[in-house]
C-alpha positions, 0 to 999 in steps of 0.5 A, spaced: 705 716 530 706 712 537 710 716 542 716 713 547 714 714 554 718 709 559 725 709 560 726 702 557 724 704 551 728 709 550 735 705 553 733 700 547 733 706 542 739 708 544 743 702 544 741 701 536 745 706 532 745 713 530 743 714 523 744 721 522 747 728 526 747 736 525 751 740 530 746 740 535 742 734 535 742 726 534 737 721 530 737 714 534 733 708 531 732 702 533 728 696 530 721 694 534 724 687 535 731 690 538 734 687 544 733 689 551 739 691 556 737 690 562 741 694 569 742 689 573 745 684 568 747 688 562 745 682 559 741 683 552 734 679 552 729 679 547 723 676 551 721 683 554 722 687 548 715 684 545 712 689 550 715 695 549 713 696 542 706 693 542 704 697 536 708 696 529 708 704 528 713 709 527 715 711 534 718 717 537 722 720 543 725 726 545 731 727 549 732 735 551 737 734 557 738 740 562 745 740 561 744 743 554 738 747 555 737 750 562 731 753 562 724 748 562 721 753 557 726 752 552 726 745 553 719 744 552 720 748 546 725 744 543 721 738 544 714 741 541 718 742 535 722 735 535 714 732 535 712 736 529 717 736 525 717 728 526 710 728 524 712 732 517 717 726 516 712 720 519 710 717 511 718 716 510 720 714 516 722 706 517 717 703 522 722 702 527 723 707 534 726 713 533 730 718 538 731 726 537 737 727 542 739 734 543 747 733 544 749 741 544 747 747 547 744 752 543 749 759 544 745 763 549 749 769 546 746 768 540 739 766 542 738 771 548 730 769 549 728 762 552 723 761 547 724 766 541 722 765 534 729 765 531 730 760 537 724 755 534 726 757 527 733 755 528 731 749 532 726 747 526 731 748 521 736 743 523 731 739 525 728 738 518 736 737 517 736 731 520 730 727 518 732 729 510 739 726 512 736 720 516 731 719 510 737 719 505 740 713 508 734 709 508 734 704 503 731 704 497 724 701 496 724 695 491 720 696 485 719 689 482 718 690 474 713 686 471 710 683 477 703 681 477 
């Protein structure tokens, strides 16, 4: 599994569709040859996208904005859970680029500690639901009966 690193990679994936959602997370997916929207012109271009995703593999990125997770230790713990759960589902994900985006904050009254085991377990459970929903929406592989 490859990790998204550049802003243009994240923008290309976010321009793709949302595959699955839960209460706190959204999973975005884009084909590796998806068009890139350039900042200045706002016109899609297919030429630079080949340089974005050089390796034909599952690409994963995590977006955990400060708006929804104020403390850095919380953001890092959530990102760690995202990458950990995504490796569990790597074999069933499409060869494409994916971004898991935190879209709502976890209740600070319920999860008092910035990085508690309870918070990590809640994040992990919801991420497993997110990836399970995404896998359920994938097209079934075509099986040819009697093919040589």
